[in-house]
Structures are given as C-alpha cells and as structure tokens.
Backbone as CSV, one residue per row, in Angstrom:
resi,resn,N_x,N_y,N_z,CA_x,CA_y,CA_z,C_x,C_y,C_z
1,MET,0.861,-1.177,0.000,0.000,0.000,0.000,0.900,1.231,0.000
2,PRO,0.614,2.190,-0.884,1.427,3.410,-0.907,1.330,4.164,0.427
3,GLN,2.415,4.809,0.789,2.475,5.506,2.076,1.443,6.631,2.156
4,TRP,1.230,7.352,1.068,0.266,8.461,1.089,-1.142,7.942,1.393
5,LEU,-1.470,6.763,0.854,-2.794,6.189,1.088,-2.922,5.717,2.532
6,CYS,-1.863,5.122,3.026,-1.854,4.668,4.418,-2.039,5.854,5.375
7,ASN,-1.337,6.951,5.108,-1.455,8.143,5.950,-2.875,8.707,5.925
8,GLN,-3.464,8.761,4.741,-4.825,9.298,4.642,-5.838,8.391,5.335
9,LEU,-5.644,7.078,5.218,-6.540,6.153,5.909,-6.436,6.318,7.420
10,MET,-5.217,6.449,7.920,-5.037,6.631,9.364,-5.721,7.922,9.824
11,ARG,-5.589,8.982,9.049,-6.227,10.254,9.385,-7.752,10.121,9.376
12,ALA,-8.278,9.424,8.374,-9.727,9.240,8.275,-10.259,8.423,9.447
13,PHE,-9.518,7.395,9.861,-9.940,6.594,11.016,-9.896,7.416,12.299
14,GLU,-8.880,8.258,12.441,-8.791,9.107,13.641,-9.971,10.061,13.731
15,LYS,-10.372,10.610,12.569,-11.495,11.555,12.533,-12.846,10.850,12.476
16,LYS,-12.812,9.512,12.314,-14.035,8.706,12.179,-14.894,9.198,11.006
17,ASP,-14.201,9.498,9.904,-14.849,9.994,8.689,-15.182,8.801,7.786
18,ARG,-16.385,8.291,7.930,-16.779,7.089,7.188,-16.756,7.292,5.685
19,ARG,-17.165,8.459,5.232,-17.172,8.728,3.795,-15.754,8.650,3.223
20,GLN,-14.805,9.241,3.909,-13.414,9.235,3.466,-12.830,7.819,3.529
21,ILE,-13.174,7.066,4.561,-12.685,5.685,4.683,-13.188,4.854,3.515
22,ARG,-14.461,4.992,3.182,-15.015,4.232,2.056,-14.355,4.627,0.746
23,LEU,-14.155,5.915,0.541,-13.521,6.391,-0.682,-12.102,5.850,-0.815
24,LEU,-11.325,5.936,0.254,-9.953,5.447,0.232,-9.905,3.932,0.072
25,ASN,-10.853,3.236,0.676,-10.938,1.791,0.515,-11.198,1.429,-0.942
26,ASP,-12.117,2.147,-1.574,-12.379,1.917,-2.997,-11.140,2.200,-3.835
27,CYS,-10.416,3.250,-3.497,-9.180,3.590,-4.211,-8.164,2.466,-4.089
28,TRP,-8.034,1.911,-2.898,-7.077,0.834,-2.674,-7.436,-0.403,-3.495
29,PHE,-8.727,-0.797,-3.497,-9.113,-1.971,-4.266,-8.946,-1.733,-5.760
30,PHE,-9.226,-0.522,-6.239,-9.020,-0.187,-7.645,-7.533,-0.248,-7.983
31,TYR,-6.701,0.339,-7.144,-5.250,0.339,-7.344,-4.700,-1.085,-7.355
32,ARG,-5.154,-1.893,-6.395,-4.669,-3.265,-6.290,-5.094,-4.095,-7.502
33,THR,-6.327,-3.905,-7.970,-6.820,-4.626,-9.138,-6.029,-4.240,-10.376
34,LYS,-5.770,-2.953,-10.548,-4.993,-2.487,-11.700,-3.567,-3.008,-11.644
35,ALA,-2.973,-3.050,-10.469,-1.593,-3.520,-10.314,-1.494,-5.012,-10.623
36,GLN,-2.536,-5.792,-10.309,-2.508,-7.230,-10.570,-2.663,-7.532,-12.045
37,THR,-3.554,-6.822,-12.731,-3.799,-7.110,-14.142,-2.725,-6.485,-15.026
38,GLY,-2.225,-5.335,-14.623,-1.198,-4.667,-15.419,-1.816,-3.904,-16.574
39,PRO,-1.123,-2.890,-17.071,-1.670,-2.051,-18.134,-1.707,-2.759,-19.488
40,ASP,-0.918,-3.815,-19.702,-0.846,-4.487,-20.997,-1.657,-5.769,-21.051
41,ASP,-2.505,-5.992,-20.103,-3.310,-7.206,-20.060,-4.568,-7.024,-20.917
42,HIS,-4.535,-7.585,-22.098,-5.699,-7.512,-22.992,-6.147,-8.936,-23.259
43,SER,-6.975,-9.461,-22.382,-7.377,-10.858,-22.470,-8.186,-11.152,-23.730
44,ALA,-8.850,-10.159,-24.294,-9.652,-10.392,-25.499,-8.784,-10.426,-26.752
45,GLY,-7.549,-9.963,-26.677,-6.659,-10.019,-27.834,-6.706,-8.773,-28.703
46,TYR,-7.446,-7.757,-28.301,-7.509,-6.514,-29.059,-7.627,-5.344,-28.099
47,LEU,-7.313,-4.181,-28.617,-7.435,-2.975,-27.791,-8.869,-2.472,-27.839
48,PRO,-9.384,-2.021,-26.712,-10.774,-1.521,-26.693,-10.914,-0.209,-27.424
C-alpha cells in the first residue's frame, strides 16, 4: 500500500470519517486490481 494512502486512511480513522474511509478503501481496491492485471493485459486479444 502506498504511504500516502496509508497516511490518509489513518487520518480518516482518527477523525471517524466514514465517507473518506469508504472512498480510500475503494481507491485501494481499484489500485490493487490495476496492479494485478497490469496495463498491458488484454485478455480479449484486441485494444478496446
């Protein structure tokens, strides 16, 4: 997890800001999914 994201999550938990926690959580799952598939992963064999 990037340090900037970790810092923001810790801040959001301290403030008990549920909206920010959900947003950052979504960002993390999006980032992790993109990192696993990679930018050159074209399973269909063509560019969209």
